[in-house]
C-alpha positions in Angstrom: 157.2 74.1 178.2 158.7 73.2 181.5 157.8 76.6 182.9 154.2 76.2 181.6 153.9 72.8 183.3 155.1 74.3 186.5 152.5 77.1 186.3 149.7 74.6 185.6 150.7 72.4 188.6 151.0 75.5 190.8 147.5 76.6 189.8 146.0 73.2 190.4 147.7 73.0 193.8 146.3 76.4 194.7 142.8 75.4 193.7 143.2 72.1 195.7 144.2 74.1 198.8 141.4 76.6 198.4 139.0 73.7 197.9 140.1 72.2 201.2 139.8 75.5 203.0 136.1 75.5 202.2 135.5 72.6 204.6 135.8 74.9 207.7 132.5 76.6 206.7 130.6 73.3 206.2 128.7 72.3 209.4 129.3 68.8 210.6 127.0 66.2 208.9 126.2 68.6 206.0 127.6 68.9 202.5 128.6 71.6 200.0 126.2 71.6 197.0 128.8 70.9 194.3 126.8 70.3 191.2 123.1 70.2 190.0 122.0 68.6 186.7 118.8 67.7 184.9 118.6 64.7 182.7 115.9 63.7 180.2 116.4 60.8 177.8 113.6 61.9 175.6 113.4 65.7 175.4 116.5 68.0 176.0 114.2 71.0 175.7 112.4 70.0 178.9 115.7 69.5 180.7 116.7 73.0 179.7 113.4 74.5 180.7 113.5 72.6 184.1 116.6 74.4 185.1 114.5 77.6 185.6 112.7 75.8 188.5 115.8 74.8 190.5 115.4 76.2 194.0 119.0 75.7 195.1 122.0 76.2 192.8 125.7 75.6 193.4 128.1 78.5 194.0 128.7 80.6 191.0 131.7 80.1 188.7 133.7 82.7 186.9 133.1 82.2 183.1 131.3 79.0 184.1 134.7 77.4 185.0 136.0 78.1 188.4 134.2 79.0 191.7 136.4 81.9 192.5 133.8 83.7 194.6 133.5 80.6 196.9 137.3 80.3 197.2 137.6 84.1 198.0 135.1 83.6 200.8 137.0 80.6 202.1 140.2 82.6 202.4 138.5 84.5 205.3 138.9 83.3 208.9 136.1 82.2 211.2 136.1 85.4 213.2 133.6 87.6 211.4 134.5 90.6 213.5 137.9 91.1 211.8 137.9 93.7 209.0 139.9 91.5 206.6 137.5 88.6 207.0 134.5 90.8 206.4 136.1 92.2 203.2 136.8 88.7 201.8 133.3 87.5 202.7 131.8 90.5 201.0 133.8 90.0 197.9 133.2 86.3 197.8 130.2 84.1 198.1 129.1 82.0 201.0 129.2 78.2 200.5 125.8 76.8 199.4 125.0 74.0 201.8 122.9 71.2 200.4 119.2 71.2 201.5 117.1 68.1 200.9 114.0 70.2 201.6 114.8 72.6 198.7 115.9 69.7 196.5 112.5 68.0 197.1 110.7 71.3 196.4 112.6 71.5 193.1 111.7 68.0 192.2 108.0 68.8 192.8 108.2 72.0 190.8 109.8 70.3 187.8 107.2 67.6 188.0 104.4 70.2 188.0 106.0 71.9 185.1 105.8 68.7 183.1 102.2 68.1 184.2 101.3 71.6 183.2 102.9 71.1 179.8 100.7 68.1 178.9 102.8 65.2 180.3 100.0 64.1 182.6 101.7 60.9 183.8 105.2 62.4 184.2 107.5 61.6 187.1 110.7 63.2 188.3 113.2 61.3 190.4 115.7 62.9 192.7 119.2 61.4 193.1 121.7 62.8 195.6 125.3 61.5 195.6 127.5 62.6 198.5 131.3 62.4 199.0 131.9 61.9 202.7 135.5 62.7 202.5 135.3 65.9 200.5 131.9 66.8 202.1 130.4 67.4 198.6 126.9 66.6 197.3 125.8 66.2 193.7 122.1 66.4 192.8 120.5 65.0 189.6 116.9 65.3 188.6 115.8 62.5 186.2 112.8 63.4 184.0 110.4 60.7 182.9 107.9 62.5 180.7 106.0 59.5 179.2 103.2 60.3 176.7 102.1 63.9 176.0 98.4 64.8 175.8 96.8 66.9 173.1 93.6 68.9 172.8 91.0 67.0 170.6 88.2 69.6 170.7 87.2 72.8 172.6 83.7 73.7 173.8 82.6 77.1 175.1 80.0 77.5 177.9 78.7 81.1 178.4 75.2 82.1 179.3 75.8 85.8 178.5 75.0 86.0 174.8 76.8 89.4 174.5 80.1 88.1 175.8 79.7 84.9 173.7 79.2 87.0 170.5 82.4 89.0 171.2 84.3 85.8 171.8 83.1 84.1 168.7 83.8 87.2 166.5 87.4 87.1 167.7 87.8 83.3 167.8 90.5 83.4 165.1 92.8 85.0 167.6 92.5 82.2 170.1 95.8 80.9 171.4 94.5 77.4 172.0 93.2 75.2 169.2 92.4 71.6 168.5 95.6 69.5 167.9 97.8 71.6 170.2 99.5 70.1 173.3 97.4 70.3 176.4 99.3 73.1 178.3 98.3 75.0 181.4 100.5 77.9 180.2 98.6 77.9 176.9 95.2 78.0 178.7 96.4 80.7 181.0 97.5 82.8 178.0 94.0 82.3 176.5 92.4 83.5 179.8 94.5 86.7 179.7 93.7 87.2 176.1 89.9 86.8 176.5 89.9 89.0 179.7 91.7 91.7 177.7 89.3 91.3 174.8 86.3 91.8 177.1 87.9 94.8 178.8 88.6 96.4 175.4 84.9 96.0 174.6 83.5 97.8 177.6 83.6 95.1 180.3 85.6 97.1 182.8 85.1 94.6 185.7 85.9 91.5 183.7 88.9 89.5 185.0 90.6 86.3 183.9 89.2 84.7 187.1 85.8 84.7 185.4 87.2 82.0 183.1 87.7 78.4 184.1 88.4 75.1 182.3 87.2 71.5 182.6 89.5 68.9 181.0 88.2 65.5 180.2 90.7 62.8 179.3 89.4 59.9 177.3 90.3 56.4 178.6 93.3 54.7 176.8 93.9 57.9 174.8 96.2 60.9 174.7 93.4 63.2 173.8 91.8 65.9 176.0 88.3 67.4 175.5 88.5 70.9 176.9 85.6 73.1 178.0 86.0 76.8 178.7 83.5 78.3 181.1 82.9 82.0 181.1 81.1 82.9 184.4 78.9 85.8 185.2 79.7 88.7 187.5 79.1 88.2 191.3 78.3 91.5 192.9 78.8 90.3 196.5 79.3 87.1 198.5 76.4 84.6 198.5 74.8 86.4 195.6 73.8 84.7 192.4 76.0 85.8 189.4 74.5 88.3 186.9 75.5 89.3 183.4 78.5 91.5 183.1 78.0 95.2 182.5 79.4 97.0 179.4 80.6 100.4 180.7 80.8 103.6 178.7 83.0 106.6 179.4 81.2 109.4 181.1 83.3 112.5 181.7 87.1 113.0 181.6 88.8 115.0 184.3 92.4 116.2 183.9 93.9 116.8 187.4 97.2 118.6 187.6 99.4 118.8 190.8 96.8 117.4 193.2 98.5 114.1 193.9 98.0 110.8 192.1 95.2 109.5 194.3 91.5 110.4 194.2 90.9 112.7 197.1 87.7 114.7 197.1 89.0 117.2 199.6 92.0 118.1 197.4 89.9 118.1 194.2 87.6 120.7 195.7 90.5 123.0 196.3 91.5 123.0 192.6 90.6 125.7 190.1 88.4 124.3 187.3 87.9 124.8 183.6 84.7 123.2 182.6 83.7 121.8 179.2 80.9 119.6 178.0 82.8 116.3 178.0 85.8 117.2 180.1 87.1 119.3 183.0 90.5 120.6 183.8 91.4 120.8 187.5 94.7 122.4 188.6 96.6 124.0 191.5 98.7 127.1 190.9 98.5 127.1 187.1 97.6 124.8 184.2 100.7 122.7 183.3 100.1 122.2 179.6 97.6 123.6 177.1 94.2 122.0 176.7 95.0 121.0 173.1 98.0 119.0 174.2 95.8 117.1 176.8 93.2 116.3 174.2 95.7 115.2 171.5 97.3 112.7 173.9 94.0 111.3 175.1 92.8 108.1 173.4 89.8 107.8 175.7 86.5 109.2 174.2 83.4 110.2 176.2 80.4 108.1 175.2 82.4 105.2 173.8 82.8 101.8 175.4 85.5 101.5 177.9 88.7 100.1 176.4 91.7 99.0 178.4 93.9 99.4 175.3 92.9 103.1 175.0 93.7 103.6 178.7 97.1 102.1 178.3 97.8 104.2 175.2 96.7 107.3 177.0 99.0 106.5 179.9 101.9 105.8 177.5 101.3 109.0 175.6 101.2 111.2 178.7 104.4 109.5 180.0 106.1 110.8 176.8 105.4 114.4 177.7 108.6 116.0 179.0 106.6 118.6 181.0 105.1 115.8 183.2 106.9 113.9 186.0 104.3 111.3 186.9 100.9 110.3 185.3 98.2 107.9 186.3 94.8 107.1 184.8 92.0 106.1 187.2 88.3 105.2 186.6 85.4 105.8 188.9 82.0 104.4 188.5 79.0 106.6 188.7 76.5 105.1 191.1 73.5 103.2 189.6 74.8 103.8 186.0 76.9 102.0 183.4 79.2 105.1 183.2 82.9 105.5 184.1 84.3 108.9 184.8 88.0 109.0 183.8 90.6 110.9 186.0 93.9 111.6 184.2 96.1 112.8 187.1 99.6 114.2 186.5 102.4 116.0 188.3 104.5 118.6 186.5 108.2 118.0 186.1 111.0 120.5 186.8 110.8 122.8 183.8 114.4 124.1 183.4 117.5 121.9 183.8 121.3 122.3 183.3 123.6 119.4 182.5 127.4 119.1 182.3 129.6 116.5 180.7 133.3 116.1 180.8 135.0 113.2 179.0 138.5 112.1 178.3 139.3 111.2 174.7 141.9 109.0 173.1 142.0 109.1 169.3 144.7 106.9 167.8 146.9 107.6 170.8 146.2 111.4 170.9 144.8 112.4 174.3 142.4 115.2 174.9 139.2 116.2 176.6 135.6 117.0 175.7 133.4 119.3 177.7 129.7 120.2 177.1 126.9 122.1 178.9 123.2 121.5 178.0 120.4 124.0 178.9 116.9 122.6 178.6 113.4 123.9 178.9 110.9 121.0 179.0 107.7 123.1 178.5 108.6 126.0 176.3 105.1 127.0 175.0 103.1 125.0 177.6 102.8 122.2 175.0 105.5 120.0 176.5 108.0 121.2 173.9 111.5 120.5 174.9 114.0 123.1 173.8 117.7 122.2 174.4 120.8 124.2 173.7 124.1 122.3 173.9 127.5 124.0 173.8 130.6 121.9 173.5 134.3 122.2 173.1 137.1 119.7 172.7 140.9 119.8 172.8 143.4 117.2 171.6 147.2 117.2 171.4 148.1 115.9 167.9 151.3 113.9 167.9 153.8 113.1 165.1 153.0 116.3 163.1 156.0 117.8 161.2 156.1 120.9 159.1 153.0 122.6 160.7 152.6 125.6 163.1 151.4 124.0 166.3 150.1 120.6 167.2 146.7 121.3 168.8 143.3 120.3 167.7 140.4 122.4 168.8 136.7 121.6 168.2 133.8 123.6 169.4 130.2 124.2 168.4 126.6 124.5 169.4 123.4 122.6 168.8 119.8 123.9 169.2 117.0 121.5 169.2 113.2 121.6 169.7 111.2 118.4 170.2 107.4 118.3 170.7 104.8 115.6 170.8 102.7 114.9 167.7 103.4 116.0 164.2 102.2 114.5 160.9 100.1 111.7 162.5 98.4 113.9 165.1 97.7 116.6 162.5 96.0 114.3 160.0 94.4 111.6 162.2 91.9 112.3 165.1 93.0 111.2 168.5 90.4 108.5 168.8 91.6 106.8 165.6 95.4 107.1 166.2 97.4 104.0 167.1 100.8 105.7 167.4 102.8 107.8 169.9 104.7 110.3 167.8 107.0 113.3 168.1 108.8 115.8 165.9 112.4 117.1 166.2 113.9 120.2 164.7 117.6 121.0 165.2 120.3 123.4 164.0 124.0 122.6 164.6 127.3 124.4 164.1 130.6 122.6 164.4 134.1 124.0 163.8 137.3 121.9 163.7 140.6 123.8 163.9 143.6 121.5 163.2 147.2 122.4 162.3 146.5 121.2 158.8 143.1 122.8 158.1 139.9 124.4 159.4 136.7 122.6 158.7 133.2 123.8 159.5 129.8 122.0 159.5 126.4 123.7 159.5 123.4 121.4 159.6 119.7 121.5 160.0 117.3 118.6 160.4 113.7 117.8 160.7 113.0 114.3 162.0 109.8 112.5 162.9 109.7 109.6 165.4 106.8 107.3 166.2 106.1 104.0 167.9 103.1 101.7 168.4 104.7 99.3 170.8 107.2 100.1 173.5 109.7 97.7 172.0 109.8 99.3 168.6 110.9 102.7 167.4 110.7 104.4 164.0 112.4 107.5 162.8 112.1 109.4 159.5 114.6 112.1 158.6 112.2 114.2 156.5 115.0 116.7 155.8 118.6 116.7 156.8 120.8 119.4 155.3 124.6 119.5 155.9 126.9 122.1 154.5 130.6 121.4 154.9 132.8 124.5 154.5 136.7 124.4 154.5 137.8 128.1 154.7 141.5 127.4 155.4 144.0 124.7 154.5 147.7 124.9 155.5 150.2 125.4 152.7 152.2 122.4 153.8 149.0 120.2 153.7 148.1 121.5 150.2 151.5 121.1 148.7 152.1 117.6 150.1 148.7 116.0 149.7 146.3 118.1 147.5 148.5 119.8 144.8 151.6 117.6 144.6 151.6 115.6 141.4 153.6 112.7 142.9 151.5 112.5 146.0 148.0 113.7 145.0 145.2 112.0 146.8 141.8 112.3 145.2 140.0 110.8 148.2 141.7 113.4 150.5 141.1 116.2 148.0 137.4 115.4 147.7 136.9 115.6 151.5 138.5 119.0 151.8 136.3 120.8 149.4 133.1 122.6 150.1 130.2 120.1 150.0 126.4 120.0 150.4 124.7 116.8 151.7 120.9 116.7 151.5 119.8 113.5 153.3 116.5 111.6 153.5 116.6 108.6 155.8 114.6 106.1 157.8 115.6 104.0 160.8 114.0 101.2 162.8 114.9 99.7 166.1 113.5 96.7 168.1 114.4 95.5 171.6 112.7 92.2 172.6 113.6 92.8 176.3 111.0 95.7 176.4 108.2 93.5 175.1 107.0 91.2 177.9 108.7 90.9 181.3 109.5 87.2 181.7 111.7 86.1 184.5 112.5 82.9 182.6 113.5 84.7 179.4 117.0 83.5 178.6 117.4 85.0 175.1 116.8 88.7 174.2 117.9 90.6 171.2 118.0 94.1 169.7 117.8 95.0 166.1 118.6 98.3 164.3 118.3 99.2 160.7 118.9 102.4 158.8 118.6 103.5 155.1 119.4 106.9 153.7 120.0 108.6 150.4 121.2 112.0 149.3 121.2 114.3 146.3 118.6 112.5 144.1 116.1 115.4 144.0 118.7 118.0 143.1 120.3 115.6 140.5 116.9 115.0 138.9 116.2 118.8 138.6 119.7 119.5 137.3 119.4 116.7 134.7 115.9 117.9 133.6 117.1 121.4 132.9 120.5 120.2 131.6 122.4 122.5 134.1 126.1 123.2 133.6 128.7 121.2 135.6 131.8 122.4 137.4 135.4 121.5 136.6 135.1 118.2 138.4 132.1 117.2 136.3 129.6 117.7 139.1 126.3 119.5 139.3 126.1 122.3 141.8 123.5 124.0 144.0 124.2 127.7 144.6 127.8 127.0 143.3 128.3 124.2 145.8 128.7 120.6 144.7 126.4 118.2 146.5 126.8 114.5 147.4 124.8 111.7 145.9 124.8 108.3 147.5 122.6 105.6 149.1 123.5 103.9 152.3 122.1 101.1 154.4 123.0 99.6 157.8 121.9 96.5 159.7 122.9 95.6 163.3 121.7 92.8 165.5 122.8 91.8 169.0 121.7 88.6 170.8 122.1 88.3 174.6 121.9 84.7 176.0 121.7 84.4 179.8 123.7 81.4 181.0 122.9 81.9 184.7 122.7 84.7 187.2 126.4 85.6 186.7 127.3 84.6 183.2 126.0 85.5 179.7 126.9 85.2 176.1 126.5 88.2 173.8 126.8 87.9 170.0 126.8 90.9 167.7 126.6 91.2 163.9 126.8 94.5 161.9 126.8 95.1 158.2 126.8 98.4 156.3 127.1 99.4 152.7 127.1 102.8 151.0 127.3 103.5 147.3 128.3 106.9 145.8 126.9 107.5 142.3 125.7 110.2 139.9 127.2 113.4 141.3 129.7 111.6 143.6 132.6 109.3 142.8 133.7 109.2 146.4 131.5 108.9 149.5 131.7 112.0 151.8 134.1 111.6 154.7 131.3 111.8 157.3 129.4 108.9 155.6 132.4 106.6 155.2 133.0 103.5 157.4 136.0 103.1 159.7 137.2 100.1 161.7 139.1 99.7 164.9 138.5 101.1 168.4 136.6 100.4 171.6 133.3 99.6 169.9 134.6 97.6 166.9 137.7 95.6 166.2 139.4 96.0 169.5 142.7 94.6 168.4 143.2 97.9 166.5 143.2 101.4 167.6 140.5 103.7 166.2 140.5 104.0 162.4 143.6 101.9 161.8 142.2 98.8 160.2 141.5 98.4 156.5 140.2 98.8 153.9 140.8 95.2 152.9 144.5 94.4 152.9 145.5 98.0 152.7 148.5 98.8 154.9 148.8 102.4 156.1 151.8 104.4 155.2 152.3 106.1 158.6 151.4 109.5 157.2 149.9 112.1 159.5 146.6 112.1 157.7 146.4 108.4 156.6 143.2 108.0 158.5 141.5 109.3 155.3 142.7 106.3 153.4 141.7 103.9 156.1 138.0 104.4 155.4 135.6 102.5 153.1 132.1 102.0 151.6 131.4 98.5 153.2 131.7 97.4 156.8 131.4 94.0 158.4 131.5 93.6 162.2 131.2 90.3 164.1 131.8 89.8 167.8 131.2 87.2 170.4 131.7 88.1 174.1 131.4 85.9 177.2 130.5 88.2 180.2 130.8 87.2 183.8 130.1 89.1 187.0 133.2 88.7 189.3 132.1 90.3 192.5 129.9 93.2 193.5 130.0 95.7 190.6 133.1 94.3 189.0 132.5 92.4 185.8 134.8 90.8 183.2 134.6 89.5 179.6 136.5 87.5 177.1 135.8 88.3 173.5 136.6 87.6 169.9 136.1 90.3 167.2 136.1 89.7 163.4 135.5 92.1 160.5 137.0 94.8 158.2 136.0 97.5 155.8 136.2 97.7 152.0 135.7 100.1 149.1 133.3 99.4 146.3 135.5 101.0 143.7 139.2 100.4 143.1 140.9 103.6 144.3 144.6 104.1 143.5 145.2 105.6 146.9 143.9 102.4 148.7 145.6 99.4 147.1 144.0 96.1 148.3 141.0 97.9 149.6 138.4 96.9 147.0 135.7 94.3 148.0 135.7 91.2 145.8 133.4 88.3 146.4 136.0 85.7 145.5 138.7 87.0 148.0 137.0 89.2 150.6 137.2 86.4 153.2 141.0 86.6 153.1 140.7 90.2 154.3 138.7 89.5 157.5 140.7 90.5 160.5 140.5 88.7 163.8 141.3 89.8 167.4 140.8 88.5 170.9 141.0 89.9 174.3 140.0 90.4 177.9 137.8 93.1 179.4 137.2 94.6 182.9 134.1 96.6 183.6 132.7 98.5 186.6 128.9 98.4 186.3 127.1 101.1 188.2 123.7 100.3 186.6 123.3 103.9 185.3 126.7 103.7 183.4 129.6 101.3 182.9 133.3 102.0 182.9 135.0 99.6 180.5 138.7 98.7 179.9 139.4 96.2 177.1 142.8 94.8 176.3 143.0 93.0 172.9 145.6 91.3 170.7 145.5 90.9 166.9 145.1 87.3 165.8 144.8 87.8 162.0 146.1 91.0 160.4 145.2 91.2 156.7 147.5 94.1 156.1 150.5 91.7 156.2 151.5 88.5 154.4 153.3 85.4 155.4 153.9 84.8 159.1 153.2 88.4 160.0 149.6 87.9 158.9 149.0 85.6 161.8 150.2 87.3 165.0 148.2 84.7 167.0 151.2 82.4 166.1 154.0 84.9 166.2 152.7 87.8 168.4 154.5 91.1 168.7 153.3 93.0 171.7 154.3 96.4 170.6 152.7 95.9 167.2 149.6 93.8 168.0 148.4 95.0 171.4 145.7 97.6 171.9 144.1 99.0 175.1 140.8 100.8 175.1 139.0 102.8 177.8 135.3 103.5 177.2 132.0 104.2 178.8 129.2 101.7 178.2 129.2 98.3 176.6 130.4 97.9 173.0 127.1 96.4 171.9 
């Protein structure tokens, strides 16, 4: 304890000296902005919202605690020409000198925020407290909201009956209604909605500026009578407004490799393929087939102009791998109500080669993984993407005894073909479609050569992906066949684990037999950060769900015809037993931005799989594991659980450390230290369990009455190098609660053992 007190006093003394050294960078008569706060005695939500309008903020703090960047800067000398001083200043952060001008601008902005939100008599006071001795300033903004005004009724003024009819027909979608708070943001949102509504009904030139409001506040009342005025179109200055024109689509021009701007001279040099309703213009050669162009076009000649269809066309073309850039432009025909549409695109580089080389660390066994990917992005001139991936891995397997060699080799190949469209584009005409879709076919071969066995996997999949909005993605695995073939098993492995009466392991035996998996699955993902760009958005989240099943069709057919079973009591297909199970996963991550440097990230994941019918045990590839860089970081990969099960330190015990249920919970506080260097403190909780009680996994079964006792806990510190495109991550973690032990050993947070309870992980990318 004496040593701890000395360390604390030394740290406080160092911080005091660093704080004093900041003064040399504060000009005479000025102050360091030390703290900024917003206070509201009536509405804490307004105070939180007002922080987004602060024009000048204090120096950043690591983990919202200590201004390390400021102190790093203050370690430099006054001579900026010296190399050491320049490095310290670049790593640190310059002192923020209090500006009354910016503080007053902030006060005004916050007051306007309140006025715009219906607090029409709001006032914001600014208080600045200075410490002359320490040369520090503290700023506080006091919010006095007073009463809030509400909309009593809404009137619409529009002399154009056609526009008025469209508005009335869609009035149920209005974002402002009687009884709502009087809000400028709400009215602005309604302006954008109405403008979009009109543009989707042919009014190409309609803008939100054509909509204005008049607000009438009743005397001695908190009610507002709101009038929305929809003005006519003004062709030129000093000209009386006229009714807006509803435009229709004239002709569609597809322009390839002639730039992304309308240039008559360049267009005249293009070769042309003419049709009644469209023309294809191109230099050199046509990039993609005509059918592909038409299938991805949601704009129809003769129909009213629709901004929504323009956006969908642009998004659909941007999904075509054969194209590098795309733009959609409209051009009015003189003296008509027709718009000619120009869809202009540039071809992408057709063939590419990619290389990857990664280091691996599986439970302390080091190795390397190398792969090469060959791609053709326009195989049949339909923007089909053909990819061939060849990969190989090597790993040195430690602690193996009784086997010839200690090397693990893995190699394989994957051939995939992805193209736009599929079921939706085949059955539904382009002008009726609402989705951007694609299909994927793939074949894969994988071989694992270990000292204990040789295992091969042959798989074929047909998947269908679609999305209506950019923030959502759907995927349907229409067919997913996996054949697992084990041609060779070492005699030592068979004798010790598969055939030995005293050490027979049914879970292990099941996973080293030939097996067929016929999967049907569906997955859904959502990312709120992709929805609407909002610079004030503090909370974003992502959601992923997946459900899959296998073997039901084959089992139904076998049962119907009363087919014979094998020695293990299983139905077979072509003399191969097949797996039967259902599996579901749910995963959500919430990201809360504290300030420009700090954020809180929370993650929750749950998965459950149930083997039944033709399977008593879940296939190894479908079982859950815990531990590792992306899960419970206090444990190395596949070394936690199930439940309170404690591994027996066998060479192949990772088979037993698997389960049918998985729970993952994490909270991580992330902070940018300087430049690209980030750090994080984190807490992880979770485990895996089995649904059935397997003799080989004592303590592993999930029980509602006791499962909480099996939840493991770990904590740690991470260091990250964020290069935007990718992130190098190093996480160091300690076990806090270890359900594999009892007594004091179960709580290493109280009695830690570094050799037993510490884990270090290197990874690429964030854990969630």
